[in-house]
Each structure stands twice: as structure tokens, then as C-alpha cells.
N, C-alpha and C positions, 0 to 999 in steps of 0.2 A: 050297953055302955061301951064308949070308945076306948080302945087301948091307948096307952101313952105314946106308942110309936106312931100310930095313925094320926093322932092329934098333933104330934110334932110335925108330921109331914104336911097336914093341912095348913098349919101356921106358916111353915116355910113357903108353901105354894102361894098363900095370900100375900106374904111379904114380897115374893118375887114379882107377882102380878102388879102390886102397888108400885114397886120400883120401876118396872117397865112402863107403866102408865105415866109416872112422873117424868121419866126420861123422854117418852114420846111427846109429852106436853112441852117440855123444855126445848127439844131439838126438832119439833115438827116442821117449823117454818124453814129452818136451814136444810132439813132433809128433803123437803118437797121442792126447794128451790132448784132451778136447773144448774148444771155444772158450768164453770167458766167457758168451757169450749162450746157448750150449747148456746150460752148467752152470746158469745161472739158470733157464732153462726147465725143466730136469729138477728143480731144487729146488722151484720153484713147483708143478710137477705132483706131486712127492712130498708137499709140504705139503697140497695139495688132497686127495690120496688119504687121508693121515693124518687130516685134518679130517673128511672124509666118514666114515671108519671110526669116529672118535670120536663123531660125531653119531649114527651108527647104533647104536653100543654104548650111548650115553646114552639114546637114544630107547627102546631095548629095556629098559633099566634103569628108566626112568620108567614104561613100560607095566607092567612087573612090579610096581613099587611101587603103582601105582594099582589093579592087579588084586588085590594082597594086601590093600590097604585096603578094597576093595569086598567081598572075601570075609570079612574080619573083621567088617565092618558087617552083612553078611547073616547071619553066624553068631550074632550077638548077638540076644537076644530083643527083639522090637519094643516090648513094653511093659515099662518098668522095674518092679522090685519095689517093695514098700511102703517098705522101708528106704532104697532109692535115692531114691525120690520125697521122702521126709522130709528126707534130706540135701540134695537139690536145693532144697528149700523153706527151708533153714536152720532146721529144727526139730530139736531134740535129743531127740526122742521115740523111745522103743522101740516095738516092736509092741504090748506090753502097755499102754503109755500111750495109744497111738492107740485101741485097742479100748476102754479105759476112758473115753476122751473120747466115743466113739460111744455107749456105754451112758448116760453122764451126759446127753448132748444128747437122746437118745431119751426118757429119763425126764422131762427138763425140759419136753419138748413133750407127753408123754403125759398127765400129770396135769392141766394146764389144759384140754386138749381133752376129757378124760374128764368133768370136772365140767360142761362146757358142752354137749357133743354126745353123750356116751355112750361105751360101751366099744369098739365096732367102729371108729368113726372115730378114736378115740384110739389104738388099736393101729396103724391104717394110717398116721396122721400121725407117731406115735412111731417106727415102723420107718423110714419115709421120711426123717425128720429125722436119726435116728441114723446111717443109712447115707450119706445124701447131703451133709449140712452139713459134717462133717469132711473128706469127700472134696473138696468144692468149696473149702473153706478152704485145704487143702494145694495144690490146683491153682492157686488165686489167688496164693498166696505164691510158688509155683514160677514161674508166668508172669511175675510182677513181677520176680523175680530175673533171669530170662533177658532181660527187656527192659533192665534196668539194665546187664547184661553187654554187650549189643549196642551200647548208647549209648556205652560207654567202650572197647570192644574196638578199634575203628579207630584211636583216639588212641594206645592202647598199641602197636599195630603200627607206627605212625609213629615213636614213641619208639625202638623197636627198630631201625628203618631208619636213623634219624639216628645212633644209637650205632654201628651197623656201619660207616657211612660215615666216621666219624671214627676208626675203628680199634679199637673196643672188641670184645672177644669176645662171643659170643652170650649166654653165661651172665651176664656183667656187665650186658648190656642188660636181661636179665630182672630183675636186682637193682634196676636203676633203676625199672623198672615197679612192682616190689613196694614200693619206697620212696615213689613219687610217685602211683601210681594209687589209685583209690577202690575200695571193695567193690562187686561181688564179683570184679572183675578182679584186684585185689590178692591175694586169697586163692587164686585159681586158679593164678596164676603162682608163688606161694609153694609150692604143692603140687608144681608141676613142678620147682622148684629142690630141694625136699626129696627127691623121688624121685631126682634126679640126684646129690644128695649121698650118698645111700645106695648108689650104685653102678649105678643104672640108666642106660643110654644116654639121651642127651638126646632122641633121636628117639622112643624108646619112652615116655619120660616125657611128651612132647608128645602122643603118641597116646592117652594116658589122658584128655586134656582133653575130647574129645567124649563120653566115657562119663559125665563129671560134668555137662557142658553139652551136651545132645544137640541142637545146632544146626548148621546147614550151615556157618556162619561158622567155628565151632571146628573142624569137620572139614577145612575148607579150610586152616586154619593148620597143623594136624597133618600134612596131606599135603605141604605145602610144606616143612616141616622134614624130613620123612622123605625126600623126593626130594633135597633138598640134601645130607643126610647120606649118601645112597646113591650119588649121581651127581656131586656137586659142583656148581659153577656160581656165579653171582653171586647170593648170598642177599639182598643189599640190594635188587637190582632185582626179584627174585621177591616179596619182602615188600612192596615199594612197589606193585607191580601188585595184590597181594592187598588192600592198603589201599584202592586205587581201587575194586576190586570190592566191598568191604564198604560203602564209602560210596554207591556206585551202588545197591546192594541196599537200603540204608537209605532212600535217596531214593524208590526204587520203592515200598517199603512205605508211606511217608508219602503218596505219591500215591494208592495203592490205598485207604488209610484215608480220605483226603479224598473220593474218589469213592464210597465205600461208606457215608459218614456219613448220607446221606439215607435209604438203605435201612435202616440201623440205627435211625435215629430213627423211621421208620415201624413197624419191628418192635417197638420199645419201646412206642409208643403203642397198637398193636393188642394187645400182650400185657397192658398195664396197664388197658385200657378195661374189661374185665369186672369187675375188682376195684373200680374206681371206680363202676361202675354198681351193683354189689351194695351197696357202702357207701352210695350215695345212696338206693337203695330201702330200705335198712335204717333210714335216718334218716327218710325221708318216709313210707314205708308198711311198718312193721315186720311187721304181720300178713300182708301179702302175700308178703314175702320169707322170713319165718320158716319157711314150709313146707319150704324146702330143708334146714333144719337139724333139724326136729323129726319129720319123717315118714320112714319107710324109703325110700319112692319118691323123696323129695326128696334124701335122702343119696346114693342111687344116681345120680340125675341130676347132683348136684354133683360126685361123684367122677368120673363119666364125662366131664363137661365139663372138669374140671381136667386129666384125663389127655390129652384131645385138645388142649387148649390147650398143654400141655407139649410134645406132639409137634409142634404147629405152631411153637412158639417154637424148638425145636431145629432144625427144618427151615430156618426163616428164618436162624437163626444159622449154619448150615452154608452157606447160600447167600451170605451177605455176608462170610464169612471166606475169605481166599485165602492160599495158601501159594506162595511163590516160591523 
């Protein structure tokens, strides 16, 4: 038989165990929960992992966008067609009109040369003028339009950046550019808006800009819009960086132009010197220089000299022109 002291001890022990079990049931969840410091560390670690995963996905998306843009650029023909060049030069000519201009220019050069030098030189000068002069005229207008575009493009990008920072949608920023900008930036952004109005995604409409303006600056702009549309991100910051790049490229071109001005002046003087010498000899000693125009040997020497002078001028032009 148990003694009263031992029985009291058992009762006390059972009561203590019951109380501990009850306390454990009541505070188990709170006791097993991590501390605030541990929860904060786990939250920071989870955010870091999520941010790293987002950066990895975004980086892959950007790489895919750049790869697609590069493949599209390589798939396109390097030399634009005649109609594309005419549109880039802001000429409303058709192919028939262009060829008619070539024929008219060739005939306009052929008849004066025929009366003065004979049929063979006239045919050569007529064909050269008919083929070359319209081509050079279209390229001259085309390059001039591209230069005007570059001078205004950075300002247009700055207008878009300021509009995005104050909360305007991107398409409304384009409307501001169309309203306030000058030609040809105004027309190009209007074409982007027209494509978007017809249902084309804005990124696809922007990707058509380098097709009309085949410049690296236009391709940069289309790539930024495509990346932002595909991966998201801060568009105002991306366009602001693009504006800085455009202005730095423009400064670099001006520096190169200044450094190459001496070489260009020398090339112009060397190329113009034979013409001035022939003109001076024709005035002072016409009988001496006229042999180049009235004899077959003289005509051959004159044509060969003109050909090699043209080759030299083209080589010097290639040397002093830089692409960045």
C-alpha cells in the first residue's frame, strides 16, 4: 500500500505534466514559429532569389530581342531598291519617271558634246551623264534628309522622355513630337502612329523606322522600344540613355568631320587642278591643248585621264569618310 507522501508526489507529478502539456498545446504554434529576425532574413533571401530570377529572365528576353533584331537586319537586302531610295529622298517619282529623267539628261549632254567633239565622245558622255547624274541627285537628297533627321532626332527623344516622366502614355508623346517637330522627324513619327492606329503593335510599328531611315540611331530607338515592350522596365531611363548616346555620336561625327576637313580640302584641290589647268591652257594656248579634243589619240588620252582621276577621287573620298 502506497504511503500518503508518495501518493501526493504522484498527484503533483501528474498535475505538472498535464499543465505542461496544456501549455505546449496552447503555445506550440508560436513557439515553433521563426523569430522576427529569421523571418526578415528569409524574406530578404526570397526577394533576392526572385530578383535574381527576374533579372535572369529579363536578360534572356533582351538577348532574344537583340538576336531577333539582328536576324531581321541581316535578312533584309543590304542595298535598298530604287523605289525605296526615291521615297527616302522625298521624291514622288515612279520607276518610269526616273528612267525618263535618265534619258532626258543623257540626251541633254549628248547633243552639245556631239556638235563639239564627235559621236564617240558624245555617246560616252551621254551614257555616263544619263546613268550617273540622276543617281547622284537621288543620293544627294537622300543623304540630306538623313542629316536633317539626325539633327532633330535626339531632341525628339528628349521630348518623349519628358512626356513619359510627367505621366503621358508613349503614343501621346509621339503625338507631341508630330505636332512640334520638324520634317523629316515629324513625318516618320506620324507614320509610326498611323501604323499603330491601323492595329499594328507599337513595337512592330517602331521597327519599321529603320527600314525607312537606314541609320544606326533609328535602329537603336526601335530596339529600345522592342525591349521595353517585351521585358518591361523603366522606359524613360532607357530613352534618356539613348538620347545621351545619340548626342555623343553626333559630337563624334562633328569631331571626325573637323579632323578630316584638311584631307577633304586637299582632295578637292587635287581633283579640280586638272580642270583648271586645261581651262588655262585652252585660253592661253588653244592650239596646244586642242589636240586632246580633235585627234583620236588625244580623245583616248583625255578619256583615260578622266577615268583615272575619277578612280583617285573615289579612293580619296573613301579614305576621308568614316562610319561610326
